[in-house]
C-alpha positions as a LaTeX table, in Angstrom:
\begin{tabular}{lrrr}
\hline
Residue & $x$ (\AA) & $y$ (\AA) & $z$ (\AA) \\
\hline
Met1 & 107.22 & 155.88 & 95.80 \\
Tyr2 & 107.48 & 152.46 & 94.25 \\
Phe3 & 105.96 & 151.53 & 90.89 \\
Asn4 & 106.20 & 148.52 & 88.64 \\
Ser5 & 106.23 & 150.72 & 85.53 \\
Gly6 & 108.94 & 153.05 & 84.33 \\
Gly7 & 106.29 & 155.28 & 82.81 \\
Ala8 & 104.75 & 155.78 & 86.25 \\
Tyr9 & 108.07 & 157.11 & 87.58 \\
Thr10 & 108.23 & 159.55 & 84.68 \\
Ala11 & 104.63 & 160.66 & 85.23 \\
Ala12 & 105.26 & 161.20 & 88.94 \\
Ala13 & 108.36 & 163.30 & 88.23 \\
Leu14 & 106.52 & 165.35 & 85.60 \\
Ser15 & 103.71 & 165.95 & 88.10 \\
Asp16 & 106.18 & 167.22 & 90.73 \\
Leu17 & 105.34 & 164.27 & 92.99 \\
Ser18 & 108.82 & 162.80 & 93.20 \\
Val19 & 112.47 & 162.87 & 92.29 \\
Ala20 & 113.13 & 159.93 & 89.98 \\
Phe21 & 116.11 & 158.14 & 88.52 \\
Leu22 & 115.12 & 157.72 & 84.88 \\
Pro23 & 116.92 & 156.25 & 81.90 \\
Arg24 & 118.51 & 159.07 & 79.91 \\
Ala25 & 116.79 & 157.81 & 76.75 \\
Glu26 & 113.41 & 158.25 & 78.42 \\
Ala27 & 114.12 & 161.60 & 80.10 \\
Glu28 & 116.04 & 163.38 & 77.33 \\
Leu29 & 112.94 & 164.81 & 75.65 \\
Tyr30 & 111.71 & 166.24 & 78.96 \\
Phe31 & 115.12 & 167.76 & 79.69 \\
Ala32 & 115.14 & 169.39 & 76.25 \\
Arg33 & 111.66 & 170.87 & 76.81 \\
Gly34 & 112.55 & 172.11 & 80.28 \\
Leu35 & 109.95 & 169.87 & 81.94 \\
Leu36 & 112.52 & 167.97 & 84.03 \\
Thr37 & 115.73 & 169.15 & 85.63 \\
Ala38 & 118.69 & 166.99 & 86.59 \\
Val39 & 119.09 & 167.18 & 90.37 \\
Leu40 & 122.29 & 165.13 & 90.68 \\
Pro41 & 123.74 & 165.25 & 87.15 \\
Asp42 & 127.08 & 163.62 & 88.08 \\
Trp43 & 125.52 & 160.68 & 89.94 \\
Arg44 & 125.25 & 157.46 & 87.95 \\
Leu45 & 123.87 & 154.01 & 88.60 \\
Glu46 & 125.33 & 150.99 & 86.91 \\
Ser47 & 123.72 & 150.54 & 83.54 \\
Ile48 & 121.46 & 147.57 & 82.91 \\
Pro49 & 121.73 & 146.32 & 79.35 \\
Pro50 & 118.45 & 146.01 & 77.45 \\
Ser51 & 117.20 & 142.56 & 76.54 \\
Leu52 & 114.85 & 141.14 & 73.95 \\
Val53 & 112.74 & 138.35 & 75.39 \\
Tyr54 & 110.97 & 135.74 & 73.30 \\
Pro55 & 109.90 & 132.12 & 73.80 \\
Tyr56 & 112.64 & 129.55 & 73.44 \\
Thr57 & 112.73 & 127.68 & 70.19 \\
Arg58 & 115.53 & 125.95 & 68.41 \\
Tyr59 & 115.02 & 128.02 & 65.26 \\
Leu60 & 114.03 & 131.66 & 65.43 \\
Ser61 & 111.42 & 132.84 & 62.98 \\
Ala62 & 112.41 & 135.27 & 60.26 \\
Arg63 & 110.25 & 137.92 & 61.96 \\
Val64 & 112.04 & 137.59 & 65.30 \\
Met65 & 115.46 & 137.65 & 63.62 \\
Ala66 & 114.51 & 140.71 & 61.53 \\
Phe67 & 113.18 & 142.54 & 64.59 \\
Thr68 & 116.27 & 141.68 & 66.64 \\
Asp69 & 118.57 & 142.92 & 63.86 \\
Trp70 & 116.52 & 146.12 & 63.47 \\
Val71 & 116.51 & 146.95 & 67.20 \\
Thr72 & 120.22 & 146.20 & 67.51 \\
Ala73 & 121.09 & 148.51 & 64.58 \\
Leu74 & 118.77 & 151.22 & 65.89 \\
Met75 & 120.32 & 151.20 & 69.35 \\
Gln76 & 123.89 & 151.11 & 68.03 \\
Arg77 & 123.48 & 154.30 & 66.01 \\
Asp78 & 121.47 & 156.32 & 68.58 \\
Gln79 & 123.62 & 158.22 & 71.11 \\
Leu80 & 121.00 & 157.79 & 73.84 \\
Trp81 & 121.64 & 154.05 & 73.97 \\
Lys82 & 125.43 & 154.20 & 73.99 \\
Pro83 & 127.04 & 153.59 & 77.38 \\
Glu84 & 128.31 & 156.72 & 79.09 \\
Gln85 & 132.03 & 156.90 & 79.69 \\
Thr86 & 133.04 & 157.45 & 83.31 \\
\hline
\end{tabular}
């Protein structure tokens, strides 16, 4: 199956329609509840770093800077967003 939404992959896996490669941060809750099972737990794809996208401007607004700082701090302290060591 091919979707253009990560949520659709999760929904398909939860509905027993497919095996899906999901970001650990998205799947962790379902693993904890026993709704998903890791099929190939030692298999890893190269991580893709998250990005914040906003229109180019010479000076960022205070709101964009505050949001960027907040998201960065949030992701740095949450184990789900830390890169896995191989």
